[in-house]
N, CA, C, O and the ligand as a Tripos MOL2 file, in Angstrom:
@<TRIPOS>MOLECULE
protein
  293   291    74     0     0
PROTEIN
NO_CHARGES

@<TRIPOS>ATOM
      1 N          17.9800   -3.3480    1.0990 N.3       1 MET1
      2 CA         16.5700   -2.8620    1.0030 C.3       1 MET1
      3 C          15.6360   -3.8190    1.8730 C.2       1 MET1
      4 O          15.7260   -5.0470    1.8760 O.2       1 MET1
      5 N          14.7860   -3.1150    2.5610 N.am      2 SER2
      6 CA         13.9930   -3.8580    3.4390 C.3       2 SER2
      7 C          12.6030   -4.1780    2.9510 C.2       2 SER2
      8 O          11.9680   -5.1100    3.4450 O.2       2 SER2
      9 N          12.1180   -3.4130    1.9810 N.am      3 ALA3
     10 CA         10.7590   -3.6820    1.4330 C.3       3 ALA3
     11 C          10.8940   -4.4320    0.0950 C.2       3 ALA3
     12 O          10.9820   -3.8200   -0.9690 O.2       3 ALA3
     13 N          10.9090   -5.7960    0.1810 N.am      4 ILE4
     14 CA         11.1310   -6.6030   -0.9610 C.3       4 ILE4
     15 C           9.9140   -7.2900   -1.5060 C.2       4 ILE4
     16 O           9.9990   -7.9860   -2.5170 O.2       4 ILE4
     17 N           8.7910   -7.1160   -0.8680 N.am      5 ASP5
     18 CA          7.5810   -7.6650   -1.4410 C.3       5 ASP5
     19 C           6.3560   -6.9100   -0.9290 C.2       5 ASP5
     20 O           6.4820   -5.9180   -0.2120 O.2       5 ASP5
     21 N           5.1950   -7.3800   -1.2970 N.am      6 TYR6
     22 CA          3.8820   -6.7150   -1.0570 C.3       6 TYR6
     23 C           3.7490   -6.5200    0.5240 C.2       6 TYR6
     24 O           3.4570   -5.4120    0.9760 O.2       6 TYR6
     25 N           3.9590   -7.5670    1.3100 N.am      7 ASN7
     26 CA          3.6960   -7.4190    2.7220 C.3       7 ASN7
     27 C           4.7270   -6.4990    3.4370 C.2       7 ASN7
     28 O           4.3940   -5.8140    4.4040 O.2       7 ASN7
     29 N           5.9650   -6.5040    2.9400 N.am      8 ASP8
     30 CA          6.9450   -5.5890    3.5330 C.3       8 ASP8
     31 C           6.5070   -4.1250    3.3290 C.2       8 ASP8
     32 O           6.5820   -3.3160    4.2540 O.2       8 ASP8
     33 N           6.0340   -3.7850    2.0640 N.am      9 LEU9
     34 CA          5.6490   -2.4620    1.7820 C.3       9 LEU9
     35 C           4.3150   -2.1010    2.3200 C.2       9 LEU9
     36 O           4.1070   -0.9480    2.6960 O.2       9 LEU9
     37 N           3.3940   -3.0210    2.3810 N.am     10 LYS10
     38 CA          2.0680   -2.7230    2.8990 C.3      10 LYS10
     39 C           2.0590   -2.2210    4.2920 C.2      10 LYS10
     40 O           1.2000   -1.4050    4.6280 O.2      10 LYS10
     41 N           2.9440   -2.6440    5.1220 N.am     11 ARG11
     42 CA          2.9600   -2.2610    6.5060 C.3      11 ARG11
     43 C           3.2790   -0.7790    6.6930 C.2      11 ARG11
     44 O           3.0990   -0.2420    7.7860 O.2      11 ARG11
     45 N           3.7660   -0.0910    5.6030 N.am     12 HIS12
     46 CA          4.1680    1.3580    5.6970 C.3      12 HIS12
     47 C           3.0340    2.2880    5.1430 C.2      12 HIS12
     48 O           3.2500    3.4930    5.0100 O.2      12 HIS12
     49 N           1.8660    1.7460    4.8310 N.am     13 ILE13
     50 CA          0.7770    2.5180    4.3090 C.3      13 ILE13
     51 C           0.3470    3.5330    5.3840 C.2      13 ILE13
     52 O           0.1020    3.1830    6.5390 O.2      13 ILE13
     53 N           0.2640    4.8200    4.9510 N.am     14 GLY14
     54 CA         -0.0540    5.8280    5.8820 C.3      14 GLY14
     55 C           1.0930    6.4840    6.6100 C.2      14 GLY14
     56 O           0.9320    7.4820    7.3130 O.2      14 GLY14
     57 N           2.2770    5.8810    6.4160 N.am     15 HIS15
     58 CA          3.4500    6.4440    7.0870 C.3      15 HIS15
     59 C           4.1290    7.6170    6.3180 C.2      15 HIS15
     60 O           3.8060    7.8550    5.1550 O.2      15 HIS15
     61 N           5.0210    8.3070    6.9400 N.am     16 GLU16
     62 CA          5.7800    9.4200    6.2320 C.3      16 GLU16
     63 C           6.8520    8.8210    5.4630 C.2      16 GLU16
     64 O           7.8050    8.2910    6.0340 O.2      16 GLU16
     65 N           6.7450    8.8770    4.0920 N.am     17 ILE17
     66 CA          7.6860    8.2830    3.1150 C.3      17 ILE17
     67 C           8.3990    9.4790    2.4820 C.2      17 ILE17
     68 O           7.7490   10.4210    2.0280 O.2      17 ILE17
     69 N           9.7950    9.4420    2.4510 N.am     18 VAL18
     70 CA         10.5520   10.4790    1.7910 C.3      18 VAL18
     71 C          11.5500    9.8730    0.9100 C.2      18 VAL18
     72 O          11.9070    8.7050    1.0650 O.2      18 VAL18
     73 N          12.0340   10.6700   -0.0540 N.am     19 CYS19
     74 CA         13.1440   10.3570   -0.9800 C.3      19 CYS19
     75 C          14.3000   11.2120   -0.6590 C.2      19 CYS19
     76 O          14.1940   12.4340   -0.7590 O.2      19 CYS19
     77 N          15.4140   10.6460   -0.2740 N.am     20 VAL20
     78 CA         16.5830   11.5500    0.1770 C.3      20 VAL20
     79 C          17.7930   11.0750   -0.4950 C.2      20 VAL20
     80 O          17.8850    9.9000   -0.8500 O.2      20 VAL20
     81 N          18.8140   12.0100   -0.7060 N.am     21 GLY21
     82 CA         20.1110   11.7620   -1.3330 C.3      21 GLY21
     83 C          21.2000   11.7750   -0.2560 C.2      21 GLY21
     84 O          21.1210   12.5500    0.6970 O.2      21 GLY21
     85 N          22.1910   10.9380   -0.4010 N.am     22 TYR22
     86 CA         23.3110   10.8300    0.5180 C.3      22 TYR22
     87 C          24.6320   10.9660   -0.2570 C.2      22 TYR22
     88 O          24.7110   10.6260   -1.4370 O.2      22 TYR22
     89 N          25.6330   11.4550    0.4120 N.am     23 GLY23
     90 CA         27.0020   11.5140   -0.1670 C.3      23 GLY23
     91 C          27.3150   12.8820   -0.8230 C.2      23 GLY23
     92 O          26.5720   13.8500   -0.6610 O.2      23 GLY23
     93 N          28.4120   12.9240   -1.5500 N.am     24 VAL24
     94 CA         28.9050   14.0990   -2.1860 C.3      24 VAL24
     95 C          27.7780   14.6920   -2.9920 C.2      24 VAL24
     96 O          27.1530   13.9660   -3.7650 O.2      24 VAL24
     97 N          27.4890   15.9380   -2.8630 N.am     25 GLY25
     98 CA         26.4770   16.6480   -3.6220 C.3      25 GLY25
     99 C          25.1160   16.6190   -2.9500 C.2      25 GLY25
    100 O          24.2260   17.4070   -3.2710 O.2      25 GLY25
    101 N          24.9770   15.7090   -2.0250 N.am     26 ALA26
    102 CA         23.6150   15.6300   -1.4660 C.3      26 ALA26
    103 C          23.1780   16.8400   -0.7280 C.2      26 ALA26
    104 O          22.0180   17.2490   -0.7480 O.2      26 ALA26
    105 N          24.1940   17.4210   -0.0460 N.am     27 PHE27
    106 CA         23.8280   18.6400    0.8180 C.3      27 PHE27
    107 C          24.4500   19.9440    0.2830 C.2      27 PHE27
    108 O          24.3890   20.9790    0.9480 O.2      27 PHE27
    109 N          25.0620   19.8880   -0.9510 N.am     28 ASP28
    110 CA         25.6330   21.0470   -1.5060 C.3      28 ASP28
    111 C          24.6500   21.6510   -2.5310 C.2      28 ASP28
    112 O          24.3180   21.0080   -3.5260 O.2      28 ASP28
    113 N          24.2110   22.8300   -2.2920 N.am     29 ARG29
    114 CA         23.1550   23.4770   -3.0570 C.3      29 ARG29
    115 C          23.5840   23.5540   -4.5460 C.2      29 ARG29
    116 O          22.7430   23.4840   -5.4420 O.2      29 ARG29
    117 N          24.8640   23.6950   -4.7820 N.am     30 ASN30
    118 CA         25.3280   23.8440   -6.2090 C.3      30 ASN30
    119 C          25.4110   22.5410   -6.9360 C.2      30 ASN30
    120 O          25.5540   22.5260   -8.1590 O.2      30 ASN30
    121 N          25.3220   21.4010   -6.1970 N.am     31 ASP31
    122 CA         25.5040   20.1370   -6.7990 C.3      31 ASP31
    123 C          24.4190   19.1300   -6.2410 C.2      31 ASP31
    124 O          24.6660   17.9470   -6.0080 O.2      31 ASP31
    125 N          23.2630   19.6990   -6.0650 N.am     32 ARG32
    126 CA         22.2230   18.9180   -5.4190 C.3      32 ARG32
    127 C          21.7660   17.7560   -6.2140 C.2      32 ARG32
    128 O          21.2140   16.8000   -5.6690 O.2      32 ARG32
    129 N          21.9710   17.8100   -7.4210 N.am     33 ASP33
    130 CA         21.4880   16.6160   -8.3570 C.3      33 ASP33
    131 C          22.4510   15.5560   -8.4920 C.2      33 ASP33
    132 O          22.3190   14.7350   -9.3990 O.2      33 ASP33
    133 N          23.5050   15.4880   -7.5930 N.am     34 ASN34
    134 CA         24.5310   14.5810   -7.7770 C.3      34 ASN34
    135 C          24.8800   13.7730   -6.5430 C.2      34 ASN34
    136 O          26.0690   13.5880   -6.2860 O.2      34 ASN34
    137 N          23.9170   13.2710   -5.7480 N.am     35 PRO35
    138 CA         24.2990   12.4690   -4.5440 C.3      35 PRO35
    139 C          24.7770   11.1050   -5.0370 C.2      35 PRO35
    140 O          24.4330   10.6580   -6.1320 O.2      35 PRO35
    141 N          25.6170   10.4320   -4.1550 N.am     36 VAL36
    142 CA         26.1300    9.1230   -4.5910 C.3      36 VAL36
    143 C          25.1520    7.9890   -4.2610 C.2      36 VAL36
    144 O          25.3290    6.8710   -4.7450 O.2      36 VAL36
    145 N          24.1020    8.2620   -3.4310 N.am     37 ASN37
    146 CA         23.1400    7.3110   -3.0940 C.3      37 ASN37
    147 C          21.7610    7.9870   -2.9840 C.2      37 ASN37
    148 O          21.6660    9.1120   -2.4920 O.2      37 ASN37
    149 N          20.7330    7.3350   -3.4200 N.am     38 VAL38
    150 CA         19.3980    7.8650   -3.2320 C.3      38 VAL38
    151 C          18.4600    6.8160   -2.5590 C.2      38 VAL38
    152 O          18.4650    5.6590   -2.9790 O.2      38 VAL38
    153 N          17.7030    7.1700   -1.5850 N.am     39 ALA39
    154 CA         16.9530    6.2060   -0.8440 C.3      39 ALA39
    155 C          15.5430    6.6760   -0.6820 C.2      39 ALA39
    156 O          15.2750    7.8730   -0.5770 O.2      39 ALA39
    157 N          14.6250    5.7100   -0.6610 N.am     40 ILE40
    158 CA         13.2530    5.8830   -0.2900 C.3      40 ILE40
    159 C          13.1400    5.3930    1.1350 C.2      40 ILE40
    160 O          13.4290    4.2230    1.3870 O.2      40 ILE40
    161 N          12.7340    6.2280    2.0890 N.am     41 GLU41
    162 CA         12.7290    5.9960    3.5010 C.3      41 GLU41
    163 C          11.4920    6.1140    4.0860 C.2      41 GLU41
    164 O          10.7620    6.9810    3.6050 O.2      41 GLU41
    165 N          11.0340    5.4000    5.0880 N.am     42 CYS42
    166 CA          9.8750    5.5810    5.9490 C.3      42 CYS42
    167 C          10.3970    6.2670    7.1860 C.2      42 CYS42
    168 O          11.1650    5.7110    7.9710 O.2      42 CYS42
    169 N           9.9460    7.5050    7.3310 N.am     43 GLU43
    170 CA         10.4020    8.3140    8.4930 C.3      43 GLU43
    171 C           9.6970    7.8320    9.7910 C.2      43 GLU43
    172 O          10.2350    7.9440   10.8930 O.2      43 GLU43
    173 N           8.4970    7.3030    9.6090 N.am     44 THR44
    174 CA          7.6950    6.8400   10.8040 C.3      44 THR44
    175 C           8.5060    5.6370   11.4750 C.2      44 THR44
    176 O           8.6280    5.5720   12.6980 O.2      44 THR44
    177 N           9.0390    4.7150   10.6320 N.am     45 CYS45
    178 CA          9.7010    3.6230   11.1580 C.3      45 CYS45
    179 C          11.1960    3.7900   11.1770 C.2      45 CYS45
    180 O          11.8880    2.9230   11.7090 O.2      45 CYS45
    181 N          11.7500    4.8890   10.6080 N.am     46 CYS46
    182 CA         13.1510    5.0690   10.5110 C.3      46 CYS46
    183 C          13.7510    3.8610    9.7170 C.2      46 CYS46
    184 O          14.7380    3.2700   10.1550 O.2      46 CYS46
    185 N          13.1890    3.5270    8.6310 N.am     47 GLU47
    186 CA         13.6240    2.3950    7.8820 C.3      47 GLU47
    187 C          13.7860    2.6890    6.3700 C.2      47 GLU47
    188 O          12.9450    3.3490    5.7600 O.2      47 GLU47
    189 N          14.8930    2.1790    5.7860 N.am     48 VAL48
    190 CA         15.0900    2.3930    4.3510 C.3      48 VAL48
    191 C          14.3160    1.3360    3.6130 C.2      48 VAL48
    192 O          14.5040    0.1380    3.8210 O.2      48 VAL48
    193 N          13.3990    1.8220    2.7070 N.am     49 LEU49
    194 CA         12.6080    0.8900    1.9210 C.3      49 LEU49
    195 C          13.3270    0.3660    0.7430 C.2      49 LEU49
    196 O          13.2480   -0.8120    0.3980 O.2      49 LEU49
    197 N          14.0280    1.2600    0.1310 N.am     50 MET50
    198 CA         14.9340    0.8680   -1.0490 C.3      50 MET50
    199 C          15.9060    1.9990   -1.2150 C.2      50 MET50
    200 O          15.6450    3.1580   -0.8910 O.2      50 MET50
    201 N          17.1000    1.5800   -1.7640 N.am     51 ASP51
    202 CA         18.1510    2.5910   -2.0780 C.3      51 ASP51
    203 C          19.0080    2.0690   -3.1920 C.2      51 ASP51
    204 O          19.2220    0.8700   -3.3710 O.2      51 ASP51
    205 N          19.5100    3.0930   -3.9680 N.am     52 TYR52
    206 CA         20.4160    2.7470   -5.0920 C.3      52 TYR52
    207 C          21.5650    3.6760   -5.0480 C.2      52 TYR52
    208 O          21.4360    4.8740   -4.7950 O.2      52 TYR52
    209 N          22.7370    3.0740   -5.3100 N.am     53 ASP53
    210 CA         24.0020    3.8710   -5.5160 C.3      53 ASP53
    211 C          24.0940    4.4690   -6.9440 C.2      53 ASP53
    212 O          23.6370    3.8640   -7.9150 O.2      53 ASP53
    213 N          24.6880    5.6550   -7.0370 N.am     54 LYS54
    214 CA         24.8630    6.2070   -8.4050 C.3      54 LYS54
    215 C          25.6930    5.3080   -9.2480 C.2      54 LYS54
    216 O          26.7300    4.8380   -8.7800 O.2      54 LYS54
    217 N          25.2930    5.0250  -10.5090 N.am     55 PRO55
    218 CA         26.1300    4.2170  -11.4150 C.3      55 PRO55
    219 C          27.5380    4.8760  -11.5980 C.2      55 PRO55
    220 O          27.6450    6.1010  -11.6580 O.2      55 PRO55
    221 N          28.5400    4.0950  -11.6790 N.am     56 GLU56
    222 CA         29.9520    4.6160  -11.9750 C.3      56 GLU56
    223 C          29.8940    5.3440  -13.2960 C.2      56 GLU56
    224 O          29.1950    4.9540  -14.2310 O.2      56 GLU56
    225 N          30.6840    6.4550  -13.3350 N.am     57 GLU57
    226 CA         30.8050    7.1230  -14.6140 C.3      57 GLU57
    227 C          31.7070    6.4290  -15.5070 C.2      57 GLU57
    228 O          32.6940    5.8330  -15.0760 O.2      57 GLU57
    229 N          31.3900    6.4840  -16.8090 N.am     58 LYS58
    230 CA         32.1450    5.8250  -17.7990 C.3      58 LYS58
    231 C          32.8600    6.8400  -18.6120 C.2      58 LYS58
    232 O          32.2510    7.8360  -19.0040 O.2      58 LYS58
    233 N          34.1740    6.6430  -18.9040 N.am     59 TYR59
    234 CA         34.9400    7.5960  -19.6860 C.3      59 TYR59
    235 C          35.1370    7.0180  -21.0970 C.2      59 TYR59
    236 O          35.6410    5.9080  -21.2700 O.2      59 TYR59
    237 N          34.7270    7.8010  -22.0850 N.am     60 VAL60
    238 CA         34.7690    7.3660  -23.4360 C.3      60 VAL60
    239 C          35.8760    8.1760  -24.0890 C.2      60 VAL60
    240 O          35.8260    9.4060  -24.0780 O.2      60 VAL60
    241 N          36.8430    7.5340  -24.6400 N.am     61 LYS61
    242 CA         37.9970    8.3210  -25.3200 C.3      61 LYS61
    243 C          37.6820    8.5450  -26.7510 C.2      61 LYS61
    244 O          37.3870    7.6060  -27.4900 O.2      61 LYS61
    245 N          37.7400    9.7980  -27.1600 N.am     62 THR62
    246 CA         37.4970   10.1800  -28.5340 C.3      62 THR62
    247 C          38.8260   10.6130  -29.1800 C.2      62 THR62
    248 O          39.8480   10.6520  -28.4940 O.2      62 THR62
    249 N          38.8330   10.9170  -30.3920 N.am     63 LYS63
    250 CA         40.0940   11.4120  -31.0970 C.3      63 LYS63
    251 C          40.5390   12.7430  -30.5910 C.2      63 LYS63
    252 O          41.7320   12.9380  -30.3550 O.2      63 LYS63
    253 N          39.6290   13.6750  -30.4110 N.am     64 LYS64
    254 CA         40.0270   15.0640  -30.0020 C.3      64 LYS64
    255 C          40.1380   15.2050  -28.4870 C.2      64 LYS64
    256 O          41.0470   15.8900  -28.0190 O.2      64 LYS64
    257 N          39.2810   14.6070  -27.7220 N.am     65 THR65
    258 CA         39.2130   14.8610  -26.2860 C.3      65 THR65
    259 C          38.6540   13.6810  -25.5210 C.2      65 THR65
    260 O          37.9370   12.8530  -26.0830 O.2      65 THR65
    261 N          38.9670   13.6020  -24.2860 N.am     66 ASN66
    262 CA         38.3330   12.6120  -23.3910 C.3      66 ASN66
    263 C          36.9730   13.1280  -23.0160 C.2      66 ASN66
    264 O          36.8880   14.1590  -22.3490 O.2      66 ASN66
    265 N          35.8560   12.4400  -23.4240 N.am     67 LYS67
    266 CA         34.5850   12.8070  -23.0880 C.3      67 LYS67
    267 C          33.9760   12.0170  -22.0050 C.2      67 LYS67
    268 O          34.0360   10.7880  -22.0370 O.2      67 LYS67
    269 N          33.4120   12.6320  -21.0790 N.am     68 ARG68
    270 CA         32.8370   11.8750  -19.9510 C.3      68 ARG68
    271 C          31.3580   11.5090  -20.3070 C.2      68 ARG68
    272 O          30.6040   12.3480  -20.7990 O.2      68 ARG68
    273 N          31.0100   10.3470  -20.0650 N.am     69 LYS69
    274 CA         29.6070    9.8730  -20.2710 C.3      69 LYS69
    275 C          29.1190    9.1180  -19.0720 C.2      69 LYS69
    276 O          29.8300    8.2440  -18.5750 O.2      69 LYS69
    277 N          27.8700    9.4330  -18.5540 N.am     70 GLU70
    278 CA         27.3020    8.7610  -17.4160 C.3      70 GLU70
    279 C          26.6070    7.5280  -17.8990 C.2      70 GLU70
    280 O          26.0210    7.5250  -18.9820 O.2      70 GLU70
    281 N          26.6590    6.5070  -17.1400 N.am     71 GLY71
    282 CA         25.9460    5.3080  -17.4870 C.3      71 GLY71
    283 C          26.2780    4.1010  -16.6120 C.2      71 GLY71
    284 O          27.1610    4.2150  -15.7610 O.2      71 GLY71
    285 N          25.6690    3.0350  -16.7610 N.am     72 VAL72
    286 CA         25.8880    1.8550  -16.0330 C.3      72 VAL72
    287 C          26.9500    1.1040  -16.7220 C.2      72 VAL72
    288 O          26.9130    0.9610  -17.9450 O.2      72 VAL72
    289 N          27.9560    0.5850  -15.9520 N.am     73 LEU73
    290 CA         29.0520   -0.1540  -16.5610 C.3      73 LEU73
    291 C          28.6540   -1.5700  -16.8490 C.2      73 LEU73
    292 O          29.4590   -2.3450  -17.3660 O.2      73 LEU73
    293 ZN          6.8240    2.6600    8.0520 Zn       74 ZN74
@<TRIPOS>BOND
     1     1     2 1
     2     2     3 1
     3     3     4 2
     4     3     5 am
     5     5     6 1
     6     6     7 1
     7     7     8 2
     8     7     9 am
     9     9    10 1
    10    10    11 1
    11    11    12 2
    12    11    13 am
    13    13    14 1
    14    14    15 1
    15    15    16 2
    16    15    17 am
    17    17    18 1
    18    18    19 1
    19    19    20 2
    20    19    21 am
    21    21    22 1
    22    22    23 1
    23    23    24 2
    24    23    25 am
    25    25    26 1
    26    26    27 1
    27    27    28 2
    28    27    29 am
    29    29    30 1
    30    30    31 1
    31    31    32 2
    32    31    33 am
    33    33    34 1
    34    34    35 1
    35    35    36 2
    36    35    37 am
    37    37    38 1
    38    38    39 1
    39    39    40 2
    40    39    41 am
    41    41    42 1
    42    42    43 1
    43    43    44 2
    44    43    45 am
    45    45    46 1
    46    46    47 1
    47    47    48 2
    48    47    49 am
    49    49    50 1
    50    50    51 1
    51    51    52 2
    52    51    53 am
    53    53    54 1
    54    54    55 1
    55    55    56 2
    56    55    57 am
    57    57    58 1
    58    58    59 1
    59    59    60 2
    60    59    61 am
    61    61    62 1
    62    62    63 1
    63    63    64 2
    64    63    65 am
    65    65    66 1
    66    66    67 1
    67    67    68 2
    68    67    69 am
    69    69    70 1
    70    70    71 1
    71    71    72 2
    72    71    73 am
    73    73    74 1
    74    74    75 1
    75    75    76 2
    76    75    77 am
    77    77    78 1
    78    78    79 1
    79    79    80 2
    80    79    81 am
    81    81    82 1
    82    82    83 1
    83    83    84 2
    84    83    85 am
    85    85    86 1
    86    86    87 1
    87    87    88 2
    88    87    89 am
    89    89    90 1
    90    90    91 1
    91    91    92 2
    92    91    93 am
    93    93    94 1
    94    94    95 1
    95    95    96 2
    96    95    97 am
    97    97    98 1
    98    98    99 1
    99    99   100 2
   100    99   101 am
   101   101   102 1
   102   102   103 1
   103   103   104 2
   104   103   105 am
   105   105   106 1
   106   106   107 1
   107   107   108 2
   108   107   109 am
   109   109   110 1
   110   110   111 1
   111   111   112 2
   112   111   113 am
   113   113   114 1
   114   114   115 1
   115   115   116 2
   116   115   117 am
   117   117   118 1
   118   118   119 1
   119   119   120 2
   120   119   121 am
   121   121   122 1
   122   122   123 1
   123   123   124 2
   124   123   125 am
   125   125   126 1
   126   126   127 1
   127   127   128 2
   128   127   129 am
   129   129   130 1
   130   130   131 1
   131   131   132 2
   132   131   133 am
   133   133   134 1
   134   134   135 1
   135   135   136 2
   136   135   137 am
   137   137   138 1
   138   138   139 1
   139   139   140 2
   140   139   141 am
   141   141   142 1
   142   142   143 1
   143   143   144 2
   144   143   145 am
   145   145   146 1
   146   146   147 1
   147   147   148 2
   148   147   149 am
   149   149   150 1
   150   150   151 1
   151   151   152 2
   152   151   153 am
   153   153   154 1
   154   154   155 1
   155   155   156 2
   156   155   157 am
   157   157   158 1
   158   158   159 1
   159   159   160 2
   160   159   161 am
   161   161   162 1
   162   162   163 1
   163   163   164 2
   164   163   165 am
   165   165   166 1
   166   166   167 1
   167   167   168 2
   168   167   169 am
   169   169   170 1
   170   170   171 1
   171   171   172 2
   172   171   173 am
   173   173   174 1
   174   174   175 1
   175   175   176 2
   176   175   177 am
   177   177   178 1
   178   178   179 1
   179   179   180 2
   180   179   181 am
   181   181   182 1
   182   182   183 1
   183   183   184 2
   184   183   185 am
   185   185   186 1
   186   186   187 1
   187   187   188 2
   188   187   189 am
   189   189   190 1
   190   190   191 1
   191   191   192 2
   192   191   193 am
   193   193   194 1
   194   194   195 1
   195   195   196 2
   196   195   197 am
   197   197   198 1
   198   198   199 1
   199   199   200 2
   200   199   201 am
   201   201   202 1
   202   202   203 1
   203   203   204 2
   204   203   205 am
   205   205   206 1
   206   206   207 1
   207   207   208 2
   208   207   209 am
   209   209   210 1
   210   210   211 1
   211   211   212 2
   212   211   213 am
   213   213   214 1
   214   214   215 1
   215   215   216 2
   216   215   217 am
   217   217   218 1
   218   218   219 1
   219   219   220 2
   220   219   221 am
   221   221   222 1
   222   222   223 1
   223   223   224 2
   224   223   225 am
   225   225   226 1
   226   226   227 1
   227   227   228 2
   228   227   229 am
   229   229   230 1
   230   230   231 1
   231   231   232 2
   232   231   233 am
   233   233   234 1
   234   234   235 1
   235   235   236 2
   236   235   237 am
   237   237   238 1
   238   238   239 1
   239   239   240 2
   240   239   241 am
   241   241   242 1
   242   242   243 1
   243   243   244 2
   244   243   245 am
   245   245   246 1
   246   246   247 1
   247   247   248 2
   248   247   249 am
   249   249   250 1
   250   250   251 1
   251   251   252 2
   252   251   253 am
   253   253   254 1
   254   254   255 1
   255   255   256 2
   256   255   257 am
   257   257   258 1
   258   258   259 1
   259   259   260 2
   260   259   261 am
   261   261   262 1
   262   262   263 1
   263   263   264 2
   264   263   265 am
   265   265   266 1
   266   266   267 1
   267   267   268 2
   268   267   269 am
   269   269   270 1
   270   270   271 1
   271   271   272 2
   272   271   273 am
   273   273   274 1
   274   274   275 1
   275   275   276 2
   276   275   277 am
   277   277   278 1
   278   278   279 1
   279   279   280 2
   280   279   281 am
   281   281   282 1
   282   282   283 1
   283   283   284 2
   284   283   285 am
   285   285   286 1
   286   286   287 1
   287   287   288 2
   288   287   289 am
   289   289   290 1
   290   290   291 1
   291   291   292 2
@<TRIPOS>SUBSTRUCTURE
     1 MET1         2 RESIDUE 1 A MET
     2 SER2         6 RESIDUE 1 A SER
     3 ALA3        10 RESIDUE 1 A ALA
     4 ILE4        14 RESIDUE 1 A ILE
     5 ASP5        18 RESIDUE 1 A ASP
     6 TYR6        22 RESIDUE 1 A TYR
     7 ASN7        26 RESIDUE 1 A ASN
     8 ASP8        30 RESIDUE 1 A ASP
     9 LEU9        34 RESIDUE 1 A LEU
    10 LYS10       38 RESIDUE 1 A LYS
    11 ARG11       42 RESIDUE 1 A ARG
    12 HIS12       46 RESIDUE 1 A HIS
    13 ILE13       50 RESIDUE 1 A ILE
    14 GLY14       54 RESIDUE 1 A GLY
    15 HIS15       58 RESIDUE 1 A HIS
    16 GLU16       62 RESIDUE 1 A GLU
    17 ILE17       66 RESIDUE 1 A ILE
    18 VAL18       70 RESIDUE 1 A VAL
    19 CYS19       74 RESIDUE 1 A CYS
    20 VAL20       78 RESIDUE 1 A VAL
    21 GLY21       82 RESIDUE 1 A GLY
    22 TYR22       86 RESIDUE 1 A TYR
    23 GLY23       90 RESIDUE 1 A GLY
    24 VAL24       94 RESIDUE 1 A VAL
    25 GLY25       98 RESIDUE 1 A GLY
    26 ALA26      102 RESIDUE 1 A ALA
    27 PHE27      106 RESIDUE 1 A PHE
    28 ASP28      110 RESIDUE 1 A ASP
    29 ARG29      114 RESIDUE 1 A ARG
    30 ASN30      118 RESIDUE 1 A ASN
    31 ASP31      122 RESIDUE 1 A ASP
    32 ARG32      126 RESIDUE 1 A ARG
    33 ASP33      130 RESIDUE 1 A ASP
    34 ASN34      134 RESIDUE 1 A ASN
    35 PRO35      138 RESIDUE 1 A PRO
    36 VAL36      142 RESIDUE 1 A VAL
    37 ASN37      146 RESIDUE 1 A ASN
    38 VAL38      150 RESIDUE 1 A VAL
    39 ALA39      154 RESIDUE 1 A ALA
    40 ILE40      158 RESIDUE 1 A ILE
    41 GLU41      162 RESIDUE 1 A GLU
    42 CYS42      166 RESIDUE 1 A CYS
    43 GLU43      170 RESIDUE 1 A GLU
    44 THR44      174 RESIDUE 1 A THR
    45 CYS45      178 RESIDUE 1 A CYS
    46 CYS46      182 RESIDUE 1 A CYS
    47 GLU47      186 RESIDUE 1 A GLU
    48 VAL48      190 RESIDUE 1 A VAL
    49 LEU49      194 RESIDUE 1 A LEU
    50 MET50      198 RESIDUE 1 A MET
    51 ASP51      202 RESIDUE 1 A ASP
    52 TYR52      206 RESIDUE 1 A TYR
    53 ASP53      210 RESIDUE 1 A ASP
    54 LYS54      214 RESIDUE 1 A LYS
    55 PRO55      218 RESIDUE 1 A PRO
    56 GLU56      222 RESIDUE 1 A GLU
    57 GLU57      226 RESIDUE 1 A GLU
    58 LYS58      230 RESIDUE 1 A LYS
    59 TYR59      234 RESIDUE 1 A TYR
    60 VAL60      238 RESIDUE 1 A VAL
    61 LYS61      242 RESIDUE 1 A LYS
    62 THR62      246 RESIDUE 1 A THR
    63 LYS63      250 RESIDUE 1 A LYS
    64 LYS64      254 RESIDUE 1 A LYS
    65 THR65      258 RESIDUE 1 A THR
    66 ASN66      262 RESIDUE 1 A ASN
    67 LYS67      266 RESIDUE 1 A LYS
    68 ARG68      270 RESIDUE 1 A ARG
    69 LYS69      274 RESIDUE 1 A LYS
    70 GLU70      278 RESIDUE 1 A GLU
    71 GLY71      282 RESIDUE 1 A GLY
    72 VAL72      286 RESIDUE 1 A VAL
    73 LEU73      290 RESIDUE 1 A LEU
    74 ZN74       293 GROUP 0 **** ****
């Protein structure tokens, strides 16, 4: 991430800021809500201001079935 404090972020005031997804699902209309990375970018500077990877999925074993649960490990 390149915008880590006030001054880093301040220099992007008035620029074109977008939120984009990357990876599996990012460009698939049927799975658009499932990118592996999401980023806030300044298009004016072509710079990533901040980004986060999708948390790993956690598998919880139950008596009847394996149930999938999303969350941070
Ligand atoms: Zn900028």
